[in-house]
N, CA and C atoms of all chains as a GROMACS GRO file, in nm:
protein
  546
    1MET      N    1  -8.766  -9.783  -2.645
    1MET     CA    2  -8.748  -9.907  -2.587
    1MET      C    3  -8.727  -9.869  -2.403
    2TRP      N    4  -8.820  -9.921  -2.307
    2TRP     CA    5  -8.780  -9.925  -2.207
    2TRP      C    6  -8.657  -9.976  -2.135
    3VAL      N    7  -8.597  -9.911  -2.055
    3VAL     CA    8  -8.440 -10.016  -2.018
    3VAL      C    9  -8.430  -9.974  -1.880
    4LEU      N   10  -8.369 -10.094  -1.805
    4LEU     CA   11  -8.331 -10.093  -1.651
    4LEU      C   12  -8.187 -10.063  -1.683
    5VAL      N   13  -8.100  -9.980  -1.640
    5VAL     CA   14  -7.948 -10.008  -1.613
    5VAL      C   15  -7.904  -9.999  -1.464
    6VAL      N   16  -7.832 -10.075  -1.425
    6VAL     CA   17  -7.788 -10.110  -1.304
    6VAL      C   18  -7.619 -10.155  -1.309
    7TYR      N   19  -7.543 -10.084  -1.226
    7TYR     CA   20  -7.392 -10.074  -1.234
    7TYR      C   21  -7.338 -10.100  -1.111
    8ASP      N   22  -7.252 -10.172  -1.095
    8ASP     CA   23  -7.077 -10.200  -1.015
    8ASP      C   24  -6.985 -10.098  -1.081
    9ILE      N   25  -6.944  -9.997  -1.036
    9ILE     CA   26  -6.832  -9.910  -1.087
    9ILE      C   27  -6.742  -9.882  -0.971
   10SER      N   28  -6.628  -9.911  -0.934
   10SER     CA   29  -6.573  -9.887  -0.839
   10SER      C   30  -6.494  -9.734  -0.815
   11GLU      N   31  -6.436  -9.683  -0.928
   11GLU     CA   32  -6.404  -9.537  -0.932
   11GLU      C   33  -6.506  -9.464  -0.900
   12ASN      N   34  -6.522  -9.352  -0.775
   12ASN     CA   35  -6.608  -9.273  -0.784
   12ASN      C   36  -6.603  -9.158  -0.921
   13ASP      N   37  -6.516  -9.113  -0.971
   13ASP     CA   38  -6.522  -9.032  -1.075
   13ASP      C   39  -6.608  -9.087  -1.196
   14LYS      N   40  -6.588  -9.206  -1.237
   14LYS     CA   41  -6.617  -9.266  -1.322
   14LYS      C   42  -6.784  -9.294  -1.319
   15ARG      N   43  -6.807  -9.362  -1.160
   15ARG     CA   44  -6.907  -9.382  -1.164
   15ARG      C   45  -7.026  -9.290  -1.165
   16ASN      N   46  -6.964  -9.151  -1.098
   16ASN     CA   47  -7.066  -9.010  -1.101
   16ASN      C   48  -7.078  -8.979  -1.257
   17LYS      N   49  -6.980  -8.971  -1.309
   17LYS     CA   50  -7.000  -8.966  -1.494
   17LYS      C   51  -7.104  -9.046  -1.555
   18VAL      N   52  -7.064  -9.162  -1.509
   18VAL     CA   53  -7.194  -9.280  -1.577
   18VAL      C   54  -7.336  -9.210  -1.522
   19ALA      N   55  -7.342  -9.182  -1.410
   19ALA     CA   56  -7.475  -9.145  -1.369
   19ALA      C   57  -7.526  -9.018  -1.445
   20ARG      N   58  -7.398  -8.910  -1.449
   20ARG     CA   59  -7.444  -8.793  -1.539
   20ARG      C   60  -7.491  -8.837  -1.665
   21GLU      N   61  -7.439  -8.896  -1.714
   21GLU     CA   62  -7.476  -8.934  -1.871
   21GLU      C   63  -7.599  -9.003  -1.883
   22LEU      N   64  -7.644  -9.118  -1.800
   22LEU     CA   65  -7.770  -9.182  -1.810
   22LEU      C   66  -7.870  -9.069  -1.756
   23GLN      N   67  -7.847  -8.974  -1.697
   23GLN     CA   68  -7.930  -8.873  -1.669
   23GLN      C   69  -7.954  -8.766  -1.802
   24ARG      N   70  -7.844  -8.737  -1.871
   24ARG     CA   71  -7.828  -8.671  -1.978
   24ARG      C   72  -7.916  -8.727  -2.089
   25LEU      N   73  -7.910  -8.849  -2.094
   25LEU     CA   74  -7.996  -8.946  -2.195
   25LEU      C   75  -8.137  -8.953  -2.166
   26GLY      N   76  -8.191  -8.912  -2.055
   26GLY     CA   77  -8.338  -8.897  -2.057
   26GLY      C   78  -8.353  -9.014  -1.917
   27LEU      N   79  -8.257  -9.091  -1.888
   27LEU     CA   80  -8.305  -9.196  -1.780
   27LEU      C   81  -8.338  -9.132  -1.616
   28SER      N   82  -8.400  -9.191  -1.554
   28SER     CA   83  -8.451  -9.172  -1.432
   28SER      C   84  -8.371  -9.226  -1.286
   29ARG      N   85  -8.337  -9.183  -1.206
   29ARG     CA   86  -8.253  -9.227  -1.115
   29ARG      C   87  -8.366  -9.315  -1.002
   30ILE      N   88  -8.346  -9.483  -1.006
   30ILE     CA   89  -8.430  -9.516  -0.892
   30ILE      C   90  -8.338  -9.576  -0.772
   31GLN      N   91  -8.232  -9.557  -0.793
   31GLN     CA   92  -8.127  -9.608  -0.674
   31GLN      C   93  -7.985  -9.516  -0.698
   32ARG      N   94  -7.895  -9.567  -0.612
   32ARG     CA   95  -7.792  -9.499  -0.620
   32ARG      C   96  -7.719  -9.541  -0.770
   33SER      N   97  -7.736  -9.638  -0.803
   33SER     CA   98  -7.662  -9.734  -0.931
   33SER      C   99  -7.759  -9.775  -0.999
   34ALA      N  100  -7.902  -9.738  -1.014
   34ALA     CA  101  -7.997  -9.812  -1.084
   34ALA      C  102  -8.046  -9.685  -1.156
   35PHE      N  103  -8.078  -9.685  -1.301
   35PHE     CA  104  -8.203  -9.614  -1.388
   35PHE      C  105  -8.288  -9.688  -1.472
   36VAL      N  106  -8.354  -9.579  -1.498
   36VAL     CA  107  -8.490  -9.644  -1.573
   36VAL      C  108  -8.553  -9.541  -1.649
   37GLY      N  109  -8.580  -9.589  -1.787
   37GLY     CA  110  -8.636  -9.496  -1.891
   37GLY      C  111  -8.636  -9.564  -1.993
   38ASP      N  112  -8.718  -9.458  -2.075
   38ASP     CA  113  -8.762  -9.489  -2.222
   38ASP      C  114  -8.660  -9.450  -2.345
   39LEU      N  115  -8.601  -9.499  -2.423
   39LEU     CA  116  -8.511  -9.448  -2.507
   39LEU      C  117  -8.532  -9.506  -2.648
   40ASP      N  118  -8.519  -9.386  -2.728
   40ASP     CA  119  -8.570  -9.402  -2.899
   40ASP      C  120  -8.419  -9.482  -2.941
   41PRO      N  121  -8.423  -9.547  -3.044
   41PRO     CA  122  -8.289  -9.633  -3.078
   41PRO      C  123  -8.175  -9.547  -3.095
   42GLN      N  124  -8.185  -9.435  -3.143
   42GLN     CA  125  -8.061  -9.332  -3.118
   42GLN      C  126  -8.004  -9.319  -2.998
   43ARG      N  127  -8.101  -9.313  -2.896
   43ARG     CA  128  -8.038  -9.304  -2.768
   43ARG      C  129  -8.001  -9.398  -2.720
   44TYR      N  130  -8.055  -9.532  -2.748
   44TYR     CA  131  -8.010  -9.631  -2.702
   44TYR      C  132  -7.863  -9.672  -2.756
   45LYS      N  133  -7.850  -9.639  -2.848
   45LYS     CA  134  -7.709  -9.659  -2.935
   45LYS      C  135  -7.614  -9.580  -2.853
   46ASP      N  136  -7.649  -9.462  -2.845
   46ASP     CA  137  -7.557  -9.374  -2.753
   46ASP      C  138  -7.571  -9.413  -2.627
   47LEU      N  139  -7.657  -9.494  -2.528
   47LEU     CA  140  -7.610  -9.544  -2.415
   47LEU      C  141  -7.519  -9.674  -2.427
   48VAL      N  142  -7.536  -9.748  -2.519
   48VAL     CA  143  -7.462  -9.859  -2.535
   48VAL      C  144  -7.289  -9.772  -2.562
   49ARG      N  145  -7.295  -9.719  -2.638
   49ARG     CA  146  -7.176  -9.656  -2.667
   49ARG      C  147  -7.081  -9.551  -2.546
   50ILE      N  148  -7.145  -9.490  -2.469
   50ILE     CA  149  -7.134  -9.438  -2.381
   50ILE      C  150  -7.095  -9.549  -2.258
   51CYS      N  151  -7.155  -9.638  -2.252
   51CYS     CA  152  -7.124  -9.708  -2.098
   51CYS      C  153  -6.997  -9.826  -2.195
   52GLU      N  154  -6.983  -9.840  -2.277
   52GLU     CA  155  -6.832  -9.928  -2.337
   52GLU      C  156  -6.738  -9.842  -2.313
   53LYS      N  157  -6.749  -9.713  -2.331
   53LYS     CA  158  -6.634  -9.635  -2.307
   53LYS      C  159  -6.594  -9.598  -2.180
   54LEU      N  160  -6.692  -9.594  -2.070
   54LEU     CA  161  -6.694  -9.572  -1.953
   54LEU      C  162  -6.665  -9.692  -1.850
   55VAL      N  163  -6.696  -9.803  -1.887
   55VAL     CA  164  -6.726  -9.904  -1.821
   55VAL      C  165  -6.594  -9.995  -1.824
   56ASN      N  166  -6.485  -9.976  -1.753
   56ASN     CA  167  -6.348 -10.072  -1.804
   56ASN      C  168  -6.294 -10.091  -1.674
   57GLY      N  169  -6.340 -10.063  -1.567
   57GLY     CA  170  -6.221 -10.118  -1.460
   57GLY      C  171  -6.262 -10.278  -1.460
   58LYS      N  172  -6.155 -10.330  -1.395
   58LYS     CA  173  -6.158 -10.478  -1.361
   58LYS      C  174  -6.254 -10.558  -1.314
   59GLU      N  175  -6.326 -10.456  -1.201
   59GLU     CA  176  -6.429 -10.522  -1.144
   59GLU      C  177  -6.531 -10.462  -1.156
   60ASP      N  178  -6.555 -10.388  -1.265
   60ASP     CA  179  -6.671 -10.313  -1.327
   60ASP      C  180  -6.770 -10.403  -1.393
   61ILE      N  181  -6.861 -10.363  -1.389
   61ILE     CA  182  -7.005 -10.424  -1.468
   61ILE      C  183  -7.121 -10.350  -1.471
   62LEU      N  184  -7.173 -10.361  -1.593
   62LEU     CA  185  -7.304 -10.268  -1.617
   62LEU      C  186  -7.399 -10.354  -1.693
   63HIS      N  187  -7.528 -10.352  -1.646
   63HIS     CA  188  -7.662 -10.445  -1.701
   63HIS      C  189  -7.745 -10.346  -1.782
   64ILE      N  190  -7.791 -10.342  -1.919
   64ILE     CA  191  -7.881 -10.301  -1.976
   64ILE      C  192  -7.986 -10.390  -1.978
   65ILE      N  193  -8.092 -10.400  -1.914
   65ILE     CA  194  -8.211 -10.464  -1.950
   65ILE      C  195  -8.326 -10.413  -1.995
   66PRO      N  196  -8.411 -10.465  -2.120
   66PRO     CA  197  -8.509 -10.426  -2.163
   66PRO      C  198  -8.628 -10.462  -2.068
   67LEU      N  199  -8.697 -10.396  -2.068
   67LEU     CA  200  -8.821 -10.385  -1.962
   67LEU      C  201  -8.938 -10.346  -2.008
   68GLY      N  202  -9.033 -10.471  -1.972
   68GLY     CA  203  -9.191 -10.434  -2.042
   68GLY      C  204  -9.253 -10.332  -1.938
   69LEU      N  205  -9.316 -10.238  -1.994
   69LEU     CA  206  -9.389 -10.141  -1.932
   69LEU      C  207  -9.471 -10.207  -1.787
   70ARG      N  208  -9.540 -10.296  -1.850
   70ARG     CA  209  -9.630 -10.376  -1.737
   70ARG      C  210  -9.561 -10.436  -1.628
   71ASP      N  211  -9.455 -10.481  -1.684
   71ASP     CA  212  -9.374 -10.559  -1.540
   71ASP      C  213  -9.295 -10.436  -1.486
   72TRP      N  214  -9.285 -10.317  -1.524
   72TRP     CA  215  -9.226 -10.224  -1.452
   72TRP      C  216  -9.305 -10.144  -1.361
   73GLU      N  217  -9.436 -10.152  -1.421
   73GLU     CA  218  -9.542 -10.120  -1.327
   73GLU      C  219  -9.601 -10.206  -1.201
   74ARG      N  220  -9.564 -10.316  -1.233
   74ARG     CA  221  -9.556 -10.414  -1.125
   74ARG      C  222  -9.467 -10.472  -1.008
   75ARG      N  223  -9.363 -10.326  -1.021
   75ARG     CA  224  -9.264 -10.353  -0.928
   75ARG      C  225  -9.314 -10.319  -0.772
   76VAL      N  226  -9.210 -10.419  -0.691
   76VAL     CA  227  -9.254 -10.353  -0.548
   76VAL      C  228  -9.080 -10.311  -0.492
   77VAL      N  229  -9.168 -10.164  -0.437
   77VAL     CA  230  -9.067 -10.094  -0.400
   77VAL      C  231  -9.040 -10.113  -0.240
   78ILE      N  232  -8.955 -10.154  -0.177
   78ILE     CA  233  -8.930 -10.175  -0.042
   78ILE      C  234  -8.832 -10.041   0.018
   79SER      N  235  -8.882  -9.958   0.116
   79SER     CA  236  -8.800  -9.884   0.146
   79SER      C  237  -8.789  -9.865   0.310
   80GLY      N  238  -8.708  -9.829   0.384
   80GLY     CA  239  -8.640  -9.768   0.504
   80GLY      C  240  -8.705  -9.650   0.555
   81ASP      N  241  -8.708  -9.575   0.448
   81ASP     CA  242  -8.783  -9.430   0.476
   81ASP      C  243  -8.925  -9.455   0.469
   82SER      N  244  -8.959  -9.392   0.576
   82SER     CA  245  -9.122  -9.422   0.564
   82SER      C  246  -9.200  -9.304   0.473
   83ASP      N  247  -9.104  -9.187   0.438
   83ASP     CA  248  -9.171  -9.146   0.334
   83ASP      C  249  -9.190  -9.218   0.191
   84GLY      N  250  -9.110  -9.302   0.201
   84GLY     CA  251  -9.116  -9.356   0.051
   84GLY      C  252  -9.014  -9.304  -0.050
   85ARG      N  253  -8.970  -9.392  -0.115
   85ARG     CA  254  -8.841  -9.310  -0.221
   85ARG      C  255  -8.883  -9.300  -0.328
   86GLU      N  256  -9.028  -9.355  -0.331
   86GLU     CA  257  -9.094  -9.361  -0.460
   86GLU      C  258  -9.105  -9.187  -0.502
   87ALA      N  259  -9.066  -9.089  -0.417
   87ALA     CA  260  -9.103  -8.942  -0.423
   87ALA      C  261  -8.950  -8.939  -0.549
   88VAL      N  262  -8.871  -9.014  -0.571
   88VAL     CA  263  -8.793  -9.009  -0.675
   88VAL      C  264  -8.848  -9.002  -0.792
   89PRO      N  265  -8.809  -8.910  -0.895
   89PRO     CA  266  -8.931  -8.896  -1.036
   89PRO      C  267  -8.892  -9.015  -1.097
   90LEU      N  268  -8.982  -9.094  -1.081
   90LEU     CA  269  -9.016  -9.261  -1.159
   90LEU      C  270  -9.047  -9.224  -1.313
   91LEU      N  271  -9.194  -9.250  -1.344
   91LEU     CA  272  -9.193  -9.260  -1.438
   91LEU      C  273  -9.328  -9.183  -1.481
   92MET      N  274  -9.216 -11.713  -1.154
   92MET     CA  275  -9.194 -11.574  -1.205
   92MET      C  276  -9.061 -11.531  -1.171
   93TRP      N  277  -9.022 -11.488  -1.282
   93TRP     CA  278  -8.861 -11.429  -1.327
   93TRP      C  279  -8.864 -11.271  -1.243
   94VAL      N  280  -8.799 -11.274  -1.170
   94VAL     CA  281  -8.764 -11.101  -1.090
   94VAL      C  282  -8.623 -11.094  -1.095
   95LEU      N  283  -8.604 -10.918  -1.088
   95LEU     CA  284  -8.465 -10.885  -1.061
   95LEU      C  285  -8.503 -10.806  -0.943
   96VAL      N  286  -8.390 -10.816  -0.848
   96VAL     CA  287  -8.359 -10.765  -0.735
   96VAL      C  288  -8.270 -10.677  -0.706
   97VAL      N  289  -8.269 -10.540  -0.681
   97VAL     CA  290  -8.166 -10.429  -0.705
   97VAL      C  291  -8.193 -10.383  -0.582
   98TYR      N  292  -8.078 -10.342  -0.504
   98TYR     CA  293  -8.087 -10.281  -0.385
   98TYR      C  294  -7.959 -10.178  -0.330
   99ASP      N  295  -8.009 -10.090  -0.273
   99ASP     CA  296  -7.880 -10.019  -0.202
   99ASP      C  297  -7.910 -10.023  -0.033
  100ILE      N  298  -7.808 -10.046   0.020
  100ILE     CA  299  -7.827 -10.072   0.193
  100ILE      C  300  -7.721 -10.069   0.222
  101SER      N  301  -7.730  -9.965   0.341
  101SER     CA  302  -7.584  -9.908   0.371
  101SER      C  303  -7.511  -9.981   0.479
  102GLU      N  304  -7.579 -10.070   0.540
  102GLU     CA  305  -7.540 -10.161   0.653
  102GLU      C  306  -7.480 -10.267   0.600
  103ASN      N  307  -7.325 -10.265   0.649
  103ASN     CA  308  -7.272 -10.394   0.577
  103ASN      C  309  -7.342 -10.521   0.607
  104ASP      N  310  -7.364 -10.542   0.758
  104ASP     CA  311  -7.383 -10.698   0.811
  104ASP      C  312  -7.554 -10.709   0.735
  105LYS      N  313  -7.635 -10.628   0.709
  105LYS     CA  314  -7.750 -10.625   0.666
  105LYS      C  315  -7.767 -10.669   0.498
  106ARG      N  316  -7.668 -10.568   0.449
  106ARG     CA  317  -7.658 -10.614   0.313
  106ARG      C  318  -7.614 -10.722   0.264
  107ASN      N  319  -7.513 -10.787   0.352
  107ASN     CA  320  -7.449 -10.894   0.317
  107ASN      C  321  -7.563 -11.023   0.340
  108LYS      N  322  -7.633 -10.996   0.464
  108LYS     CA  323  -7.779 -11.073   0.504
  108LYS      C  324  -7.881 -11.083   0.396
  109VAL      N  325  -7.903 -10.977   0.341
  109VAL     CA  326  -8.003 -10.996   0.228
  109VAL      C  327  -7.922 -11.085   0.096
  110ALA      N  328  -7.832 -11.021   0.055
  110ALA     CA  329  -7.737 -11.137  -0.044
  110ALA      C  330  -7.755 -11.257  -0.006
  111ARG      N  331  -7.739 -11.307   0.132
  111ARG     CA  332  -7.728 -11.451   0.182
  111ARG      C  333  -7.919 -11.500   0.122
  112GLU      N  334  -7.984 -11.424   0.175
  112GLU     CA  335  -8.139 -11.466   0.163
  112GLU      C  336  -8.170 -11.486   0.041
  113LEU      N  337  -8.123 -11.417  -0.056
  113LEU     CA  338  -8.149 -11.392  -0.196
  113LEU      C  339  -8.081 -11.551  -0.291
  114GLN      N  340  -7.986 -11.542  -0.213
  114GLN     CA  341  -7.903 -11.663  -0.250
  114GLN      C  342  -7.984 -11.801  -0.228
  115ARG      N  343  -8.048 -11.811  -0.096
  115ARG     CA  344  -8.099 -11.922  -0.033
  115ARG      C  345  -8.222 -11.942  -0.073
  116LEU      N  346  -8.302 -11.806  -0.163
  116LEU     CA  347  -8.416 -11.874  -0.188
  116LEU      C  348  -8.387 -11.900  -0.358
  117GLY      N  349  -8.276 -11.932  -0.426
  117GLY     CA  350  -8.248 -11.971  -0.508
  117GLY      C  351  -8.200 -11.849  -0.672
  118LEU      N  352  -8.212 -11.720  -0.596
  118LEU     CA  353  -8.163 -11.632  -0.709
  118LEU      C  354  -7.997 -11.611  -0.749
  119SER      N  355  -7.964 -11.550  -0.847
  119SER     CA  356  -7.835 -11.583  -0.886
  119SER      C  357  -7.771 -11.403  -0.874
  120ARG      N  358  -7.655 -11.399  -0.848
  120ARG     CA  359  -7.605 -11.290  -0.832
  120ARG      C  360  -7.543 -11.224  -0.963
  121ILE      N  361  -7.587 -11.132  -1.036
  121ILE     CA  362  -7.532 -11.078  -1.124
  121ILE      C  363  -7.451 -10.955  -1.123
  122GLN      N  364  -7.458 -10.869  -1.017
  122GLN     CA  365  -7.364 -10.781  -0.942
  122GLN      C  366  -7.361 -10.768  -0.809
  123ARG      N  367  -7.300 -10.699  -0.739
  123ARG     CA  368  -7.264 -10.683  -0.613
  123ARG      C  369  -7.423 -10.667  -0.560
  124SER      N  370  -7.506 -10.589  -0.608
  124SER     CA  371  -7.614 -10.560  -0.526
  124SER      C  372  -7.727 -10.608  -0.633
  125ALA      N  373  -7.748 -10.668  -0.717
  125ALA     CA  374  -7.834 -10.730  -0.786
  125ALA      C  375  -7.885 -10.876  -0.824
  126PHE      N  376  -7.978 -10.909  -0.770
  126PHE     CA  377  -7.990 -11.070  -0.806
  126PHE      C  378  -8.109 -11.096  -0.918
  127VAL      N  379  -8.108 -11.206  -1.007
  127VAL     CA  380  -8.178 -11.247  -1.072
  127VAL      C  381  -8.242 -11.383  -1.065
  128GLY      N  382  -8.366 -11.430  -1.080
  128GLY     CA  383  -8.415 -11.541  -1.082
  128GLY      C  384  -8.557 -11.577  -1.122
  129ASP      N  385  -8.599 -11.707  -1.115
  129ASP     CA  386  -8.702 -11.779  -1.104
  129ASP      C  387  -8.801 -11.795  -0.988
  130LEU      N  388  -8.918 -11.745  -0.937
  130LEU     CA  389  -8.946 -11.792  -0.797
  130LEU      C  390  -9.098 -11.840  -0.822
  131ASP      N  391  -9.121 -11.946  -0.738
  131ASP     CA  392  -9.258 -11.975  -0.728
  131ASP      C  393  -9.323 -11.878  -0.671
  132PRO      N  394  -9.445 -11.917  -0.660
  132PRO     CA  395  -9.547 -11.781  -0.591
  132PRO      C  396  -9.516 -11.801  -0.431
  133GLN      N  397  -9.481 -11.902  -0.359
  133GLN     CA  398  -9.457 -11.926  -0.219
  133GLN      C  399  -9.349 -11.837  -0.187
  134ARG      N  400  -9.244 -11.874  -0.297
  134ARG     CA  401  -9.094 -11.812  -0.283
  134ARG      C  402  -9.090 -11.656  -0.290
  135TYR      N  403  -9.183 -11.640  -0.401
  135TYR     CA  404  -9.206 -11.512  -0.397
  135TYR      C  405  -9.260 -11.417  -0.272
  136LYS      N  406  -9.375 -11.467  -0.211
  136LYS     CA  407  -9.407 -11.396  -0.107
  136LYS      C  408  -9.309 -11.398   0.028
  137ASP      N  409  -9.223 -11.493   0.024
  137ASP     CA  410  -9.091 -11.520   0.125
  137ASP      C  411  -8.997 -11.387   0.074
  138LEU      N  412  -8.961 -11.358  -0.039
  138LEU     CA  413  -8.894 -11.256  -0.073
  138LEU      C  414  -8.923 -11.133  -0.049
  139VAL      N  415  -9.044 -11.110  -0.062
  139VAL     CA  416  -9.101 -10.948  -0.008
  139VAL      C  417  -9.099 -10.970   0.141
  140ARG      N  418  -9.142 -11.079   0.207
  140ARG     CA  419  -9.163 -11.084   0.355
  140ARG      C  420  -9.013 -11.046   0.424
  141ILE      N  421  -8.914 -11.107   0.384
  141ILE     CA  422  -8.768 -11.096   0.431
  141ILE      C  423  -8.718 -10.972   0.396
  142CYS      N  424  -8.733 -10.913   0.281
  142CYS     CA  425  -8.674 -10.788   0.232
  142CYS      C  426  -8.756 -10.689   0.336
  143GLU      N  427  -8.892 -10.685   0.330
  143GLU     CA  428  -8.932 -10.609   0.437
  143GLU      C  429  -8.896 -10.600   0.554
  144LYS      N  430  -8.842 -10.712   0.599
  144LYS     CA  431  -8.790 -10.744   0.742
  144LYS      C  432  -8.675 -10.653   0.751
  145LEU      N  433  -8.602 -10.706   0.637
  145LEU     CA  434  -8.471 -10.625   0.670
  145LEU      C  435  -8.399 -10.517   0.593
  146VAL      N  436  -8.493 -10.462   0.520
  146VAL     CA  437  -8.455 -10.298   0.429
  146VAL      C  438  -8.554 -10.226   0.540
  147ASN      N  439  -8.466 -10.165   0.674
  147ASN     CA  440  -8.533 -10.061   0.730
  147ASN      C  441  -8.453  -9.948   0.751
  148GLY      N  442  -8.301  -9.939   0.725
  148GLY     CA  443  -8.233  -9.817   0.710
  148GLY      C  444  -8.309  -9.685   0.634
  149LYS      N  445  -8.278  -9.568   0.702
  149LYS     CA  446  -8.338  -9.464   0.636
  149LYS      C  447  -8.291  -9.419   0.477
  150GLU      N  448  -8.200  -9.514   0.450
  150GLU     CA  449  -8.146  -9.443   0.315
  150GLU      C  450  -8.154  -9.599   0.230
  151ASP      N  451  -8.214  -9.709   0.272
  151ASP     CA  452  -8.229  -9.823   0.203
  151ASP      C  453  -8.322  -9.800   0.109
  152ILE      N  454  -8.308  -9.855   0.025
  152ILE     CA  455  -8.383  -9.892  -0.107
  152ILE      C  456  -8.365 -10.032  -0.163
  153LEU      N  457  -8.502 -10.100  -0.164
  153LEU     CA  458  -8.486 -10.242  -0.262
  153LEU      C  459  -8.613 -10.237  -0.337
  154HIS      N  460  -8.562 -10.282  -0.493
  154HIS     CA  461  -8.667 -10.297  -0.586
  154HIS      C  462  -8.704 -10.452  -0.641
  155ILE      N  463  -8.786 -10.514  -0.653
  155ILE     CA  464  -8.799 -10.658  -0.650
  155ILE      C  465  -8.896 -10.592  -0.820
  156ILE      N  466  -8.841 -10.652  -0.942
  156ILE     CA  467  -8.919 -10.614  -1.059
  156ILE      C  468  -8.924 -10.740  -1.159
  157PRO      N  469  -9.016 -10.735  -1.196
  157PRO     CA  470  -9.086 -10.877  -1.261
  157PRO      C  471  -8.979 -10.860  -1.393
  158LEU      N  472  -8.973 -10.973  -1.435
  158LEU     CA  473  -8.884 -10.986  -1.569
  158LEU      C  474  -8.944 -11.061  -1.688
  159GLY      N  475  -8.955 -10.990  -1.784
  159GLY     CA  476  -8.975 -11.119  -1.914
  159GLY      C  477  -8.859 -11.213  -1.915
  160LEU      N  478  -8.864 -11.336  -1.962
  160LEU     CA  479  -8.742 -11.358  -2.001
  160LEU      C  480  -8.693 -11.350  -2.105
  161ARG      N  481  -8.766 -11.321  -2.197
  161ARG     CA  482  -8.728 -11.302  -2.299
  161ARG      C  483  -8.637 -11.157  -2.305
  162ASP      N  484  -8.704 -11.056  -2.236
  162ASP     CA  485  -8.629 -10.928  -2.223
  162ASP      C  486  -8.489 -10.942  -2.142
  163TRP      N  487  -8.518 -11.055  -2.041
  163TRP     CA  488  -8.355 -11.089  -1.984
  163TRP      C  489  -8.305 -11.127  -2.114
  164GLU      N  490  -8.299 -11.218  -2.163
  164GLU     CA  491  -8.243 -11.279  -2.281
  164GLU      C  492  -8.146 -11.178  -2.380
  165ARG      N  493  -8.256 -11.039  -2.375
  165ARG     CA  494  -8.216 -10.936  -2.479
  165ARG      C  495  -8.089 -10.867  -2.414
  166ARG      N  496  -8.070 -10.887  -2.257
  166ARG     CA  497  -7.970 -10.795  -2.197
  166ARG      C  498  -7.865 -10.778  -2.257
  167VAL      N  499  -7.790 -10.663  -2.242
  167VAL     CA  500  -7.662 -10.612  -2.263
  167VAL      C  501  -7.564 -10.614  -2.168
  168VAL      N  502  -7.473 -10.676  -2.148
  168VAL     CA  503  -7.369 -10.686  -2.024
  168VAL      C  504  -7.228 -10.602  -2.056
  169ILE      N  505  -7.206 -10.500  -1.984
  169ILE     CA  506  -7.069 -10.465  -2.048
  169ILE      C  507  -6.989 -10.471  -1.913
  170SER      N  508  -6.861 -10.510  -1.940
  170SER     CA  509  -6.789 -10.548  -1.818
  170SER      C  510  -6.637 -10.516  -1.875
  171GLY      N  511  -6.569 -10.460  -1.744
  171GLY     CA  512  -6.442 -10.411  -1.750
  171GLY      C  513  -6.322 -10.543  -1.768
  172ASP      N  514  -6.398 -10.642  -1.705
  172ASP     CA  515  -6.298 -10.745  -1.721
  172ASP      C  516  -6.306 -10.802  -1.847
  173SER      N  517  -6.193 -10.875  -1.920
  173SER     CA  518  -6.201 -10.897  -2.036
  173SER      C  519  -6.261 -11.045  -2.050
  174ASP      N  520  -6.239 -11.126  -1.938
  174ASP     CA  521  -6.308 -11.252  -1.908
  174ASP      C  522  -6.443 -11.247  -1.938
  175GLY      N  523  -6.504 -11.124  -1.914
  175GLY     CA  524  -6.680 -11.111  -1.887
  175GLY      C  525  -6.709 -11.170  -1.753
  176ARG      N  526  -6.787 -11.090  -1.686
  176ARG     CA  527  -6.827 -11.158  -1.567
  176ARG      C  528  -6.962 -11.232  -1.596
  177GLU      N  529  -7.017 -11.253  -1.710
  177GLU     CA  530  -7.102 -11.349  -1.738
  177GLU      C  531  -7.104 -11.511  -1.723
  178ALA      N  532  -6.954 -11.524  -1.660
  178ALA     CA  533  -6.919 -11.638  -1.616
  178ALA      C  534  -6.950 -11.656  -1.431
  179VAL      N  535  -7.024 -11.516  -1.418
  179VAL     CA  536  -7.097 -11.521  -1.284
  179VAL      C  537  -7.243 -11.600  -1.309
  180PRO      N  538  -7.275 -11.711  -1.250
  180PRO     CA  539  -7.392 -11.817  -1.273
  180PRO      C  540  -7.513 -11.729  -1.311
  181LEU      N  541  -7.551 -11.738  -1.430
  181LEU     CA  542  -7.637 -11.674  -1.455
  181LEU      C  543  -7.780 -11.762  -1.463
  182LEU      N  544  -7.846 -11.810  -1.589
  182LEU     CA  545  -7.972 -11.864  -1.542
  182LEU      C  546  -7.956 -12.002  -1.600
   0.00000   0.00000   0.00000
């Protein structure tokens, strides 16, 4: 299952921990606070469980959004870096 | 066409301007730097044009991702606020 994960987490340590956990689950970073990737059902459950544990600040919010692969391929990326940040490992 | 827009923009003024423009186009804010909504083809073109104009800092990046409405309805929102930030005007 392809998912996009985007979040606002105010506390640095917690935000970094979420990023590390998402990478550990095999998701690829596309922005500072946005990851995308393909998860099997067990890893998807792990994702929800880990995020429920870590996202607990009053202002914190995280979205897990299922993503059609064809939709993802039709994305538009606009970057101020002339090299393009699509150099970030995508899919 | 349903789209999700997520961005990293380092300069405050520019980031606020992008948020205002996305709201003006009719998108709904779901996080500090993430919007979602349904755009007709002309507004979609406006969106791309405006973002190309505003997203120009070296570290800046913005993704416009087409979104299936059924995928969007299957999202999981995890919030530290017990009231739930789903009170944010969604769709």
